C-alpha positions, 0 to 999 in steps of 0.5 A: 044182449045176454047176461054173462054175470051178474050180482046184486048186493055181493058182499063176502066177510073173512073171519078168522078164529083163534085157536079154541075157534073164537072168532077173531077178527072179520074183515068186509072183504066185499061190501055191496058189489051190484054189476051186470058183465054181458056176455061177450064184454072184455071187462078190466078191473082195477085197484090197489092191492088187497081192495078186494079183487081176488076176493071177486075173482073167486067169488065167480067161479064158485070158490067162494060163496057171497056172505050177503046178497047174489051172485049168478053166472049164466043165469045160476045161482052159484049159492046154490051147491048143485050150480057148482060143477056147471058154474066152474065148466062156464068161468076159466080161472088163471090165478096170479101164481101158476104154481097153485095151478099146475098138477101134471108132470109134463106140459102137455099133461097138465093142459089137458088135465082138466079136458080129462076132468070134464069128459073131452074125447082124447082125440079133441083133447091133443088137438085142443092141447096143441093149439092153446100151447101153440096160440101162448109160445109154450109148444116146445116145451110141452114135454118139459117138466112144469118144475124146469120152467122159469116163472113166466113159462109156468105162468103161460103153461097155467092159461094154455090149460083154461084156454084149453077147456073153451069156456064162456067165461076167463077170469085172468086175475094177474095172469101176465103179472111173471110175464116178459113183454112178449109173452104179455102180448101173446096171451093179450092178443090170445085173450083178445081173439077168443073174444073176439071170434068167439065172443068168450067174455074176458074179466082181465084183473091187472095193475098193468093199466096200459092192459085196461086200454084195451077192455072195452069196460074198466071197473076200478074197486077200493074197500071191498065196494065199485067206485068207478066204472066206465070205459077207459078213457071215461076212468082214466080222464079222473086222473088224480081220483087214482092217484088216491087210490095207488092206480096210476094212468098207462104210459102215454096218458101219463106223458100227457098228463106230465105236460098239462101240468106244467102248463102245456094245453094238453086235453085230458083223455089222451091214451095212445101215440097217435093221439098225443102226437096230434095233440103235440101237433096242435101245439106247434102250430101256436103263434111262436110267441105263444109257444115259446111262453107255454115251453117257459111256464114248463120249464119253472115245472120242472125245475120245481117238480125235480127234487133228484139231486144232480148226481142221482139223475142217470148216467152210464155206470162208471164202470159199465162195460159191453163184453168185447171189452172185458175180453180184453181184460182176460190174462191166461184165462181169469179176469184180472179183477182188479183192471179196469176200464181204459184212463179209470183207476183201478178198482175192485169189483164186488162180483165179477163172471168171465166166460161163465156157463151154465148146463141143467143136463148133458142133453141139454144147451147152456142156459148161461152161455159165456157170460161175463160182466162184472158189478162194483160198487154202489151200481143200480143194475136192471137184468132184464131178458125174456122169460127163459132168457137165462137170468134167474139161474144167471143169479144163482151163478152169482151168489154159489147156489150153483156151480158154473159149468166152464168159466169163473166167478168172482168174489172180491178177486177170489174165485167162489169154485177154488178150495178153502173159499166160504160160500156162508160168506159171499150167500152173505154178502150177496144178498139174494131175495127171490120171487115173491120174498114174501113167501119166506116169513116164518117167524111170529114177529116181524122183528123176530124174522128179520132176526133170523138172518143176523142170527145164523151169522152168528152175531149176538142176540142185541147185534141182530137186533139192532140190524134187524131195527135199522133194516127196518127202518131202512125198508119202511117199516114203522115201529107200530109194525115189529111185533106184528105177526108179519102174516096180518101184514098187507103184501107190501110191507110183506114184501118189505119186511122180507126184504129187510131180513136181507138188508139185516145181513148187510150184503154188499150186492143186493140181487132182487128177483122181480121184486114189483111183481104183483104190486099195485102202481103205488106200492111198486112205486114206493118200493122202488123208492125205498130200495133207491134210498138205500142204495144211497145211504148204505152204498150198497148194490143192487140187481133187479131182475125185472120184465118192466122196461118203465122201470128199468129205463125208471130206477137203473143207472146201468141195464142187461140184457139176456139172450139165450143165455147170453150176455147181449147188451150192457150199458146205460139206459138210455144206449140201451133202449135207442138200440130198439132193433137189438131189444127187440131181436132179444124178445124184449119192447122198449118204454112207451116213452122211448117210442114215443119220444121215437115216434115224434122224430120221425115226424120230424120234431127235434125232441131229445132220445129218452126212455123216461116219462119225465124225459119224454115230457122235457124232450117235447117240451125243447122240441116245441122251443 
């Protein structure tokens, strides 16, 4: 087969200079990369944040040039300037943040932009635009302004622009990071179809391990070097090595590993539900005495490994309720803010939304439509929904950045739209952490950045400093980094500092919009562990917007699901994800663990429903017993 991309001992160094132009620092981002990617291959590249994946991606279409070694695309050396234009036609790039790629004032113009630049005929341009938008489910937004799109919708627009150019190779650098499950599925199906039917080479850089299962080959990077190469099954059979590299296994493989560690005779290399079910059936076929011995050993393992205290186990929120219950609490069009569900002690919630609606324009439908729910002290909630379902609009209504078109928002029983209500106080008590919060960093040191919010609250410099120290400690940032420039930190550290900036203002409720986007698996795990710690130690309520069903199941006590501006599901993770049909109707999926348990139940195995890896593993042991 013909080589699409080939490199020999490729190395690249970032050089940072001081104000006088002298070399202050040299970072070797790539170190001796040698690869030979065949035309028509579907290749996945994995690695932790900062391992060099994105730097390598930028070499593939001559955005960066080797410091040492060489890289060829279609036989053309990327270091030779006369090859740059033809290489960029041959290799299409889709970056992690779509805002860096979108240039048009209307979606169709943006998708057509690249085609116009390479001289495609007008009729063909609009044919390609229509087809690429349709494949990515963006055709209904064809005449919309990109500025009015959600983050996920912008990402699909950027991908559509590259797909329309029909390159020989498409490089997706975390291009699905901001998409909901359905959107990710659509994008993957689209690029896989191009790979299978058109033999276009696909290079997928991702932190979603399950996406790598679709690849023909997987490369794993660490500290600028290639440290693993093989098929998905070969790579994900090396679980201990992956863990040391801050990576993890795909969900089904992770559950299999959990049971293997618990002592059950399950082989490595199980990746799919079908393989998992066959392995469980094999254990079912063992003599009863032998099977029960394995189960007893597994019980001991789970007792030993279950480090979470009993009070932190997943339960339905004490004050979680559905829309029907909220309707009964209305009196003369207002929420009886102090009244709670039947049989519960009266308690004042932090925030109540009562039949809240919001419309961006007279000719548009409601972005948020008659939404009612409350947030109580000490809750950990997840807000789920496809892109465009109204999640981000809802967040802005919650802390007064947007004023509701209909209905009312109450903070501690007071309507926030009433005259005399202190909006600055609300925004201090309802702390909002936007997508990519590290982009909000701006000060010269970490401490100064975190102090900015408390000082603007009117606190003394000393008190602001004390608040910042406490917040940084909660966020897991050590004192050795207090006086470092936030721009010299890793991606995960920057995000923690940005979150600490909100924590320092001591909010009652912290709302985070996709806080784990772009983080490697270990970074995501550390971030949610930090949020859990803050939640437990301070009693602060937390609401996380996420496109990851696994994260919602693992960390939230209560889940809210939005669909076309409406709140359609509200309950504990087990309650919500047991309603698979309703979840899928909202354009979402249930966690892989929950789907596996349902599949086992269909096979006649007596397993209790669960939606996390640990719950699924325990359910299997109970079923085998």
